[in-house]
C-alpha positions in Angstrom: 48.9 106.5 97.6 52.2 108.0 96.6 55.1 108.6 98.9 54.5 112.4 98.5 50.8 112.1 99.4 51.7 110.1 102.5 54.3 112.6 103.5 51.7 115.3 103.2 49.1 113.3 105.3 51.6 112.6 108.0 52.6 116.3 108.1 49.0 117.4 108.4 48.5 114.7 111.1 51.3 116.4 113.1 49.7 119.9 112.6 46.3 118.6 113.7 47.8 116.9 116.7 49.4 120.2 117.8 46.1 122.0 117.5 44.4 119.3 119.6 47.0 119.6 122.3 46.6 123.4 122.3 42.9 122.9 122.9 43.5 120.9 126.1 42.7 122.5 129.5 45.6 123.9 131.5 45.5 121.3 134.3 48.6 119.4 135.2 47.1 116.1 134.0 46.1 117.6 130.7 49.6 119.1 130.2 51.3 115.7 130.9 49.0 113.8 128.6 49.3 116.6 126.0 53.1 116.4 126.0 52.9 112.6 125.4 50.4 113.1 122.5 52.4 115.9 121.1 55.6 113.9 121.1 54.1 110.8 119.5 51.8 112.6 117.0 54.4 115.0 115.7 57.0 112.2 115.2 54.9 110.3 112.7 55.7 112.7 109.8 59.5 113.0 110.3 59.8 109.2 110.8 57.9 108.5 107.7 60.1 110.9 105.8 63.1 109.0 107.1 61.6 105.7 106.0 61.1 107.2 102.5 64.8 107.8 102.4 65.8 104.4 103.6 68.9 102.8 102.0 67.6 99.3 102.0 64.4 97.3 102.4 65.5 96.3 105.9 66.1 99.9 106.8 62.7 100.9 105.3 60.9 98.2 107.3 62.7 99.2 110.5 61.9 102.9 110.1 58.3 102.2 109.2 58.1 100.2 112.4 58.9 103.4 114.3 56.1 105.2 112.4 53.8 102.3 113.4 54.7 102.6 117.1 54.4 106.4 117.2 51.1 106.4 115.4 49.7 103.7 117.7 51.0 105.6 120.8 49.3 108.8 119.6 46.1 107.0 119.2 46.5 105.6 122.8 47.0 109.1 124.3 43.9 110.4 122.4 41.9 107.5 123.9 43.1 108.5 127.4 42.3 112.1 126.8 38.8 111.2 125.6 38.2 108.8 128.5 39.1 111.6 130.9 36.8 113.9 129.1 39.6 116.5 128.6 38.3 117.2 125.1 35.0 116.6 123.5 34.8 113.3 121.6 34.0 115.2 118.3 37.2 117.2 118.8 39.3 114.1 118.6 37.1 111.8 116.3 38.7 112.9 113.0 42.2 112.8 114.4 41.7 109.4 115.8 40.2 108.2 112.5 43.3 109.6 110.7 45.6 107.9 113.1 43.8 104.5 112.5 44.0 105.0 108.7 47.7 106.0 108.8 48.4 103.0 111.0 46.6 100.6 108.6 48.6 102.1 105.7 51.9 101.7 107.5 51.2 98.1 108.6 50.2 97.2 105.1 53.4 98.8 103.8 55.5 96.9 106.3 53.9 93.6 105.2 54.4 94.3 101.5 58.0 95.3 102.1 58.7 92.2 104.1 57.3 90.0 101.4 59.5 91.6 98.8 57.0 94.0 97.2 57.7 97.5 96.2 58.9 99.5 99.2 57.7 102.9 98.3 
């Protein structure tokens, strides 16, 4: 997968996260969880873009570490939302799958970069 393709995927992940948050009920709990998911899910894309512009391998790895954390956190909030039945499981299934795939890609990229492989 190219850098540009991953930029597009992370952008679309952010858009899909926004749509999921907008579908939440208007309760205080849903609003609080939605804010958490919104913050984490929409930060994946810009942090990946920052990693793609890294000035060194160490900078690349550090910035991808932020992407990893935000993607994992978004996945966590989706699990909480689903456990509380605030959205139907099918509403979040594809978004959770994408979060898992993006997380796997980022973790593999970090491992490759740490071992001296190509960083982009």
